[in-house]
Structure formats: structure tokens, C-alpha cells
C-alpha positions in Angstrom: -10.7 7.9 -19.6 -9.6 8.0 -15.9 -7.7 11.2 -16.2 -4.2 9.7 -15.7 -1.7 8.1 -18.0 -2.1 4.3 -18.1 1.1 3.4 -16.3 0.5 6.0 -13.5 -3.0 4.6 -13.0 -1.7 1.1 -12.9 1.0 2.0 -10.3 -1.6 3.8 -8.1 -4.0 0.9 -8.4 -1.2 -1.6 -7.4 -0.4 0.6 -4.3 -4.0 0.7 -3.3 -4.1 -3.1 -3.3 -0.8 -3.3 -1.6 -1.9 -0.9 1.2 -4.9 -3.1 1.9 -2.7 -6.2 2.1 -0.2 -4.4 4.3 -3.0 -3.2 6.6 -4.2 -6.8 6.8 -0.7 -7.8 8.0 0.7 -9.3 4.8 4.5 -9.7 4.7 6.1 -7.1 2.3 7.6 -9.8 0.0 4.2 -11.5 -0.3 2.4 -8.2 -0.9 5.0 -7.4 -3.6 4.2 -10.6 -5.5 0.5 -10.3 -5.0 0.5 -6.9 -6.7 2.7 -8.0 -9.6 6.2 -7.1 -8.6 8.9 -9.7 -9.2 11.1 -8.5 -6.4 10.5 -7.0 -3.0 13.1 -4.3 -3.7 11.4 -3.1 -6.8 8.1 -3.0 -5.0 9.6 -1.1 -2.0 11.1 1.5 -4.4 7.8 2.0 -6.2 5.8 2.1 -2.9 8.2 4.7 -1.4 8.1 6.8 -4.6 4.3 7.0 -4.6 3.5 7.0 -0.9 6.6 8.7 0.6 7.5 5.9 3.0 8.8 2.4 2.7 6.1 -0.3 3.0 7.3 -1.6 6.4 7.6 1.9 7.7 4.1 2.8 6.4 2.7 -0.3 8.0 4.4 0.4 11.4 2.7 3.8 11.3 -0.6 2.1 11.1 0.0 -0.6 13.7 -1.8 1.1 16.5 -4.9 1.2 14.3 -4.6 -2.5 13.6 -5.1 -3.4 17.2 -8.6 -2.0 17.2 -11.6 -4.4 16.9 -12.5 -2.6 13.7 -9.9 -1.7 11.0 -12.1 1.2 9.8 -9.7 3.8 11.2 -6.7 2.3 9.5 -8.6 2.1 6.3 -9.8 5.7 6.7 -6.2 6.8 7.1 -5.1 4.9 4.1 -7.9 6.6 2.2 -6.7 10.0 3.3 -3.2 9.2 2.1 -4.8 8.4 -1.3 -4.0 4.7 -1.0 -7.5 3.3 -1.0 
């Protein structure tokens, strides 16, 4: 129905949620639990596999955008990366 196998869709959906939480400054361990991973390590492996960077590295790459009054630029970049 969505053009992807169910598990791939679920993984991408989880990473979209995770990217929003990371942009908002959530700790990686808390983000992992919030999107359904039992361990930070498993979440980090899945995030890196789908996004190409570890969650903390990805967030650091978006830090300069988080200092802006509006987070729209950070959200736009996450969207370009296919995370939102």
C-alpha cells in the first residue's frame, strides 16, 4: 500500500521520528527508547545504516541550525535527507 515492505517502512518511520527528537535536542539513549529500540547500540546501528551517520554525528551536523530562532532550516535539511 505504501510501496515499501512493512519492515522497511517501519524502520524509516522510526528514523523520521528519531530525527525530529534529535533535532529537538533529545539524548540519543532517550530517543532510542522513544522510537522503540531496547538499546542505544541497536538504535545507533539502525540509524547509521539508514541515514549514513551515527545519531550523535548527525545531530552535531545540525547544531548550527538549532541555534536559530526558528528550527525550520534544520527541519528542511532533515527533510532533504529523507528523514522527515
